[in-house]
C-alpha positions in Angstrom: 43.5 -44.5 -125.0 42.2 -46.9 -127.7 42.8 -46.6 -131.4 39.2 -45.5 -132.1 39.5 -42.8 -129.5 42.8 -41.6 -130.9 41.3 -41.5 -134.4 38.3 -39.5 -133.1 40.5 -37.1 -131.2 42.7 -36.5 -134.2 39.8 -35.9 -136.5 38.0 -33.6 -134.1 41.2 -31.7 -133.5 41.3 -31.0 -137.3 37.6 -30.2 -137.3 36.9 -28.8 -133.8 33.2 -28.2 -134.5 32.8 -31.9 -134.9 33.6 -32.5 -131.2 30.3 -31.1 -130.0 28.4 -33.3 -132.4 30.5 -36.5 -132.0 28.2 -39.3 -131.1 30.7 -41.0 -128.7 32.0 -37.8 -127.2 31.8 -39.2 -123.7 34.5 -41.7 -124.7 36.9 -38.7 -125.1 36.8 -38.0 -121.3 39.1 -40.6 -119.9 38.3 -39.6 -116.3 36.1 -37.3 -114.3 39.0 -34.9 -114.0 39.2 -34.5 -117.8 35.4 -33.9 -117.9 35.7 -31.2 -115.1 38.6 -29.6 -117.1 36.4 -29.4 -120.2 33.4 -28.0 -118.2 35.7 -25.2 -116.8 37.0 -24.5 -120.3 33.4 -24.2 -121.5 32.5 -21.8 -118.7 35.6 -19.6 -119.3 35.5 -19.3 -123.1 33.4 -19.7 -126.2 32.5 -23.3 -127.2 34.8 -23.6 -130.2 37.8 -22.3 -128.2 36.9 -24.7 -125.3 36.8 -27.6 -127.7 40.1 -26.8 -129.3 41.9 -26.3 -126.0 40.4 -29.5 -124.5 41.4 -31.6 -127.6 44.9 -30.3 -127.4 45.1 -31.2 -123.7 43.7 -34.7 -124.6 46.3 -35.0 -127.4 49.1 -34.2 -124.9 47.7 -36.9 -122.6 47.7 -39.4 -125.4 51.3 -38.5 -126.5 52.8 -38.4 -123.1 51.4 -40.0 -119.9 47.7 -39.6 -119.3 48.2 -39.9 -115.5 50.7 -37.1 -115.4 48.3 -34.8 -117.4 45.5 -35.9 -115.1 47.6 -34.9 -112.0 48.4 -31.6 -113.6 44.7 -30.9 -114.4 43.9 -31.8 -110.8 46.4 -29.3 -109.5 45.2 -26.6 -111.8 41.6 -27.2 -110.9 42.4 -27.2 -107.1 44.1 -23.9 -107.5 40.9 -22.5 -109.0 42.4 -21.8 -112.4 41.0 -22.7 -115.8 43.1 -25.5 -117.2 44.8 -24.5 -120.4 47.3 -26.4 -122.5 50.0 -23.9 -121.5 49.4 -24.5 -117.8 49.3 -28.2 -118.2 52.6 -28.2 -120.2 54.2 -26.0 -117.6 53.5 -28.6 -115.0 54.2 -31.7 -117.0 57.3 -30.4 -118.8 60.3 -32.7 -118.0 62.7 -31.2 -115.6 66.3 -31.1 -116.7 68.8 -33.0 -114.6 70.1 -31.1 -111.6 73.8 -30.6 -112.1 75.7 -30.5 -108.8 78.1 -27.7 -108.1 81.6 -29.2 -107.9 84.7 -27.8 -106.3 87.6 -27.5 -108.6 90.5 -29.5 -107.3 93.8 -27.7 -107.0 96.2 -29.1 -109.5 99.9 -29.4 -108.6 102.0 -29.8 -111.7 105.3 -30.0 -109.9 105.3 -33.8 -109.9 104.6 -33.8 -113.6 107.4 -31.3 -114.3 109.7 -33.5 -112.2 108.7 -36.6 -114.3 109.4 -34.6 -117.6 112.8 -33.5 -116.2 113.7 -37.1 -115.3 112.7 -38.3 -118.8 114.8 -35.6 -120.5 117.8 -36.4 -118.3 117.4 -40.1 -119.1 117.3 -39.5 -122.8 120.3 -37.1 -122.9 
């Protein structure tokens, strides 16, 4: 996303009413999937709310990976849901590393005790 698009996105996020009147608004739809997401948001909520939600999704795409957000939007749209920032974040949130379950080894301290005993006998 270019610097001008980023500036426009940030400005319209602060003033969501400006998004509808923005002359180069089409530049704020990186792909057809983003446009479809916006159209679904418009159908499901009032225009101001749709603008805000879309701009937040767009900001997430700009601050993370646009392709990952696009994949999340595609999944949400295919499921017949309205794409919201919460749904996109739920899909794009980084997964924590999977920690494997390890067996605890049985510890035999008898050899250590024998070593200590031998050291004590040697120093006495």
